C-alpha positions in Angstrom: 0.0 0.0 0.0 1.1 3.6 -0.5 0.0 7.2 0.2 0.4 10.2 -2.1 1.3 13.5 -0.4 3.5 16.6 -0.7 6.8 17.3 0.9 9.2 20.3 1.1 12.7 19.8 -0.3 15.7 22.1 0.2 16.2 24.5 -2.8 19.8 23.4 -2.9 20.8 19.9 -1.9 23.8 19.7 0.5 27.0 18.1 -0.7 26.3 15.1 1.5 22.8 14.0 1.6 19.9 13.2 -0.7 19.1 14.9 -4.0 16.5 16.2 -3.6 17.1 16.6 0.1 14.0 16.8 2.4 13.5 20.3 3.7 13.1 19.3 7.3 14.5 16.5 9.5 12.2 13.6 10.1 10.4 13.1 13.5 12.2 11.5 16.4 9.4 8.9 16.6 7.5 6.8 14.0 4.0 6.1 15.2 3.4 3.3 12.7 5.8 1.5 10.4 3.7 1.8 7.2 3.0 4.5 4.6 0.9 6.6 6.9 3.4 6.5 9.7 6.3 7.3 7.4 4.3 10.1 5.8 3.8 11.7 9.3 7.4 11.2 10.3 8.6 13.0 7.1 6.2 15.9 7.6 4.4 15.1 4.3 0.9 16.4 3.9 -1.9 15.2 1.5 -3.0 18.9 1.2 -0.4 20.8 -0.8 -1.6 24.1 0.6 -0.5 23.1 4.1 3.1 22.4 2.8 3.0 25.7 0.9 2.2 27.6 4.1 4.9 25.8 6.1 7.5 26.6 3.4 6.4 30.3 3.2 6.5 30.7 7.0 9.9 29.0 7.2 11.4 31.1 4.5 10.0 34.3 6.0 11.5 33.4 9.4 14.9 32.9 7.7 14.7 36.3 5.9 13.8 37.9 9.2 16.9 36.3 10.8 19.1 37.6 8.0 17.6 41.1 8.4 18.3 41.0 12.1 21.9 39.9 11.5 21.3 36.5 13.1 22.1 34.7 9.8 24.5 35.7 7.1 22.3 34.8 4.1 19.2 32.8 3.0 18.8 30.1 0.4 15.9 30.2 -2.0 12.5 29.0 -0.7 12.1 25.2 -0.4 10.6 23.4 -3.3 7.5 21.2 -3.1 7.1 17.9 -4.8 4.5 15.2 -4.8 5.7 12.0 -3.2 4.4 8.5 -3.1 5.3 6.8 0.2 5.1 3.0 0.3 4.6 0.6 3.2 8.1 -0.8 2.7 9.6 2.7 3.4 10.3 3.7 -0.2 9.7 7.3 -1.1 9.2 8.2 -4.8 9.6 11.9 -5.7 7.4 12.9 -8.6 8.0 15.7 -11.1 4.6 17.1 -12.2 5.1 18.3 -15.8 5.8 16.0 -17.4 4.8 13.5 -14.7 7.5 11.0 -13.8 9.4 9.7 -10.8 12.7 11.5 -10.8 14.2 10.3 -7.5 13.7 7.5 -4.9 15.0 7.1 -1.4 14.0 5.2 1.7 12.8 6.4 5.0 16.0 5.1 6.5 18.1 7.2 4.1 16.1 10.3 5.0 17.0 9.8 8.7 20.7 9.1 7.7 20.7 12.3 5.6 20.1 14.3 8.8 22.6 12.3 10.9 19.8 10.5 12.7 19.2 6.9 13.4 15.8 5.6 12.2 13.6 4.6 15.2 13.5 0.8 15.6 10.3 -1.0 14.9 8.9 -2.3 18.2 9.2 -6.1 18.7 5.9 -7.9 18.4 
């Protein structure tokens, strides 16, 4: 089974990490080890407008920090792509025009890209 959703990705992928690189670190906890749980852990949303608002707010806060001298500069605003998240932890990143999968990574690779260890699935 899989779920389609939208995710924010960094405007510029870091030298070490994924390409495209998720815009935000995954959650410290995974509530369920299936597509729905992975979607929540990655901060993906079925409603694109929710992600658009998060990206806009985040970018505005960075621009404000630059204006106050707390940061040196700001990258471009994060990009938003549709993703299909599968129960096996695979994440397909979809380009919309023309429509095709242009990148694939796993939930575990997303955690590793942020220097995090993926939470273990409970025994049972």
